[in-house]
N, C-alpha and C positions, 0 to 999 in steps of 0.2 A: 264444866265447859265454857263458861261465859268470862272465865279468866285466861283461859286459854285463847281464845277467840282477841280476845282484848291486849293480850301479850303479842300473838300474829300481827293485829293492826298495828302494833307499836313499831314492831319491828322495822319498816322503811321509813320511818321517820328516822330511826338512828343510820339508814344507809345515806339519806340523803344528807346527812347534817356532812357525812364525807365527801360529796362531790365538788366544793368547791374546789378542792387541789388539785382535779384531773385537769383542769383547763391549762395549768401551769406549764406541762412539759411543751404543746406547741411553740408557747413565746422563749423557751429558752432554747428550743432549736432555729428559732426565728431570725434570733439571737446571734446564734452560730453561726447559721448562713451567710449573714449580713458580715461578719469576721472574717469570712472566708473568702467571699465577693470581694471586699475589700483588700483582701490582702494578695489575692488573684490579679487583682485591677494595678498593682505596682509591679510594673516587670520592666525595670529596667535592662539596657541592654550590656552583654555582656564588652569583660575587656576585652577579649579577641575582637568584637565587632568595631570597640572605640578605635582600637589600632588600626582596624582595618580600614576604618573612615579616615582617620587622618595622612594615610601614606595615600589612598586613592585621590583626598586632595592635595596632598602635595606628592608628586610621583619621580622624584628627582633625589639622585642619592645625597644622601646628607653623610657629612665626613664624619668616622664611627666617633670621634671624640665629642662630638654633640649629640649624634643619635643613641647612644647607648644611655646617657643623663636624660636628653627628652625622653626616651622610652619609659624611664622610670617613673618623671615626673608624669608623663601621662597615665602610668597604670597607679600612682597612690592618688590624681586628681580624679580620677575615675569612681573611685570609692567615697571621695568626697563629694563630691559633685550627685551623686546618685543613692546620697544615704537618704532616710527616711527625717534627718535633722535639717537638710541641709537648706540654708538660705542667701542667696546670693547678697551681699551689701558693698559698699565701694572701697571700704578697707579692704579687705578681701580679694578686689580688683588691684586696688595698688599696689598688695603683696607681691600677688601674679605678676603685675605687669614687671617689677622692682626685677622679682626672679627672673624672669624669663630673659632680660633685656643685658645682665651679668653675665650669664649663660651664654647667649649669643652673640655680648659686642663684639667679638671681632669677623663676625660675618659680615656681606655686604648690607647697607639698609633694606633694601629690597628685595633680599633672600631672607631676611630677619621677618619682615612685615609678610611675607608669604605663609611662611612655614606658622607663622603666628595665628592667622588666620584658619587654615586648616587644622592648626591645635584645637581652637578654640568652639569651630564648628563642629569639629569629632564627639565634642563632649557636648554638642546640641545647645549650644549659648552662643550669644554674637558678641562677635570680637569687638565691633564697633564700640558696642554698649561698653565692654572693659576699658577700651584704650579713652573713650569719650569721660567716663568715671573718673578712671585712674588721673587722666591730666588735670582732670578737674582739682580733684582733692590735691593733688601735689601742689597745683597754682595756689591753692587759700590755704596749704600751710605753708609754703614758702612766703607768702604775705605775712606772717604772722609775725610779732616782734620776740617772740619767746615759745616755750613748754608752758607759761601761761596760758597760752590762749588756748590749747590743747584739753579745755573742758566740754563735757556735754552739756548740750543749750539746742532745743529744740527751736526756737526764734534768732538761733545764731548764725555763723557764716556755715558752708559747706560741709567742711571739718564738723566744726561742733555738731552739725545736725545727723550726722555719718555716726558720730559718739552715741549721742542721744538717742538714736534709734537702737544702736547697739544696745546701753544700758537698759531701754527698757526690756528688751527681748528678755536681757537676761535677767532682770528683775519677777520677769513673770514667767520663767522658766524653760524660754523657748530660744536661748543663745544656740548659734551655729557656729562655731568654734575651731580652729583648722591651723596648721601651721602659715599660711598665708593669711589670715589672719593677725598672726603673729610679726611674721616682717613689715604687714601696713603698717601696722600701731608705729615698731623700729622706723621704719621711714619715716612716717610723721614726726617721730621726736630729730632726726639726722636733718630735718629740710630745716628746724626754726634752730639747730645747732646746738642740740644738748645732746649730752654726752654722760651725762651721771647717771647711774642705776637707778638714784633714787627720784629721776621723772619718771623712766620707763615703770618703775611699779606705780608710780601716782597715776599716770596713765592709763593702765594696765587695771587695776583698782576700779578706775572712775569707768570704765567700759564695762566693768563688770565679770574680769576672767582672771583667773586663778593665775598670780604670777609664777607661780609653778611651772606652770603648763608652756608661759611663752618663754621662761627661759631655758625649759626643755629644746625647744622647738627653734629658740636663737641658736643654739650651741651649734646641733645638727645641721642647721642651717649654713654657718661657719665653717663646718666642717664642708660640709657638700662643694663650698667655692675653694676650701683650701686644696681639696684634692683635684677640684678642675683646674685651678693654678697652677698646680702640681704637672696637671696631662696635657695645657697647653704652653709649660715650658718644658719638657720631655719634645711633644712633637715640633716645636719652633728649632732645636738642636737637631733634631731630625732632617727638616726642611734643610738649615742647612749644611749639613753633610752632604745631603744629598744636590746640592745647587755644587757645592768643590767638585764634587767626583764626579757631576756632569763637564761643569768648566773644564777639569784634568782632562777626562777623555775627548771632548772637542778638541781642547790644544792638543794632545797627543793625536788625534784622528789627521788635523792641518801638519803638523810638522811629519806626518808620515808621506803623507803626499807633495810635500815639498823637497823629499828627500834627507831630511835633518834627521838625525840620531834623537831618540827617544829616551829620556831622563825616567827612570824610574821616579814610581811616587812614592810613599807612606802608607 
C-alpha cells in the first residue's frame, strides 16, 4: 500500500516535466499572425487604378502610336514599382527618363512634360525627383574623360556615389534590378563615349549585376525602339499621303468653282 501511494505521489512529477512544451504554441500563433499582418499591410494599387490615375492626370487624346507603347510601359513599370524588392536609385531614373524621351521625342516639349508628370504621379512617385536626378547623373557622366571614371566610389562624384550604392546593395543581397537600371548603365557609357562591349561588362560587374540580365534587357529595349521607329515611318508616310490627297481635293474644288475641267487623279 505504501508503494502504491508512492507511485501515485510520483505521478504528478512526471506530468509536470511535460508541461514546458505547452506555452510554445501561442508563440507560434503570434508569429504567424505577425506575418499575416505584414502581408496584409502591403496593398499596392491595381494596374487598372494606376492606368486610371494616369489618364485622370492627362486627359487629352494621345496618338495611338504613342499611347500603345506608353500603356505597355506603364503596366511593366507598375509591377516594378510595387515589387517588394523595389528601390529607387539615380541610375534607374536616368534609364527611365532616357527611354521616355526617345519614345516621345516627336511630340512638343510641353506635351511631353505634361505626360511625364502624369505618368510618374500615377506610379506614386515624384516626377521632379526623376528629372533632377537624371540630369545630375547625366551631367556628371558627361564630364568624365572616359569609361574608366565609371567606378563605384562612395566619396567620388555623383555617378560614382550612385554606382557605389548599387554595388553595396548587391553585396548585401538587397539589389533592386530592372530593365531601366540596365538602360541607365548603358546611357552612362554612351555619355563617356564608350562603345566596346568590354566596357559595358566591366561597368555592370562593378555595379554587382549579372551581365546576361543586362544584355537581355538591352536587346529587348533596342527591339522596342526599332518597332517604334518603323511605326513612326509608317505614320509619316500616311500623313504625307493624306496631305497630298487634301491638296488634290482642294485644287479640284477650286477648279470646279472656276468652271475649269478637273483632271483625274491617280
